[in-house]
C-alpha atoms as one frame of an Amber mdcrd trajectory, in Angstrom:
protein
  -8.064  -0.133   5.463  -4.729  -2.182   5.300  -4.410  -5.906   6.251  -2.561
  -7.393   8.928  -0.047  -9.625   8.073  -0.247 -11.402  11.583  -1.038 -15.079
  11.033  -3.333 -16.751  12.359  -3.144 -19.796  14.677  -4.416 -22.376  12.303
  -2.179 -21.067   9.804   1.155 -23.091   9.461   3.664 -22.191   6.784   8.046
 -22.711   6.847  10.285 -20.951   4.350  13.183 -18.616   4.411  13.633 -15.315
   5.847  13.997 -13.064   2.365  13.463  -9.788   4.030  13.020  -7.543   7.324
  11.385  -3.916   8.235   9.946  -2.504  11.277   7.094   0.264  10.593   4.289
   2.185  12.775   1.390   1.523  10.401  -0.795   3.417  13.312   1.629   5.689
  14.040   1.805   4.479  17.810   2.990   1.089  17.471   6.529  -0.171  16.010
   4.809  -3.250  14.051   8.157  -6.051  12.826   7.454  -8.104   9.511   9.278
 -10.074   7.975   9.500 -11.273   4.168   9.852 -15.210   3.648  10.412 -17.051
   1.093   8.110 -20.485   1.357   8.853 -23.964   0.097   6.314 -24.051  -2.719
   8.316 -20.306  -4.212   5.480 -17.757  -2.574   6.504 -14.776  -0.774   4.317
 -13.534   2.187   4.905 -10.954   5.162   4.037 -11.789   7.686   3.600  -9.374
  11.380   6.058 -11.672  14.508   6.901 -10.121  17.966  10.066  -7.863  18.221
  12.290 -10.854  19.803  11.732 -13.089  17.326  12.173 -10.379  14.620  15.712
  -9.337  16.250  16.772 -13.549  16.881  17.092 -13.966  12.832  18.616 -12.653
   9.857  17.877 -12.620   6.262  18.432 -16.074   5.082  17.322 -18.275   8.650
  14.169 -20.226   8.084  11.309 -19.745   9.790   8.584 -21.923  10.234   4.896
 -21.623  11.761   3.037 -24.901  13.257  -0.994 -24.104  13.996  -1.697 -23.381
  17.091   1.751 -21.638  18.189   3.597 -18.486  16.759   5.852 -18.615  14.703
   9.971 -19.650  16.197  13.380 -19.774  13.815  14.462 -23.179  13.152
């Protein structure tokens, strides 16, 4: 069993993109991930949609507010 890394609807965080990756974890669907360094120094790996993944680069800031998905800030 694996962790989905998909942010919950009530989650809130912001940080700097440290790394981008993608993979076919289930063999059929492409999943897009970013490794984010939060303001407190912790790293989180988050699953994001393809459009956002293509529009960001390492060093960009992304923000996740409660009730919405991650966005480029």
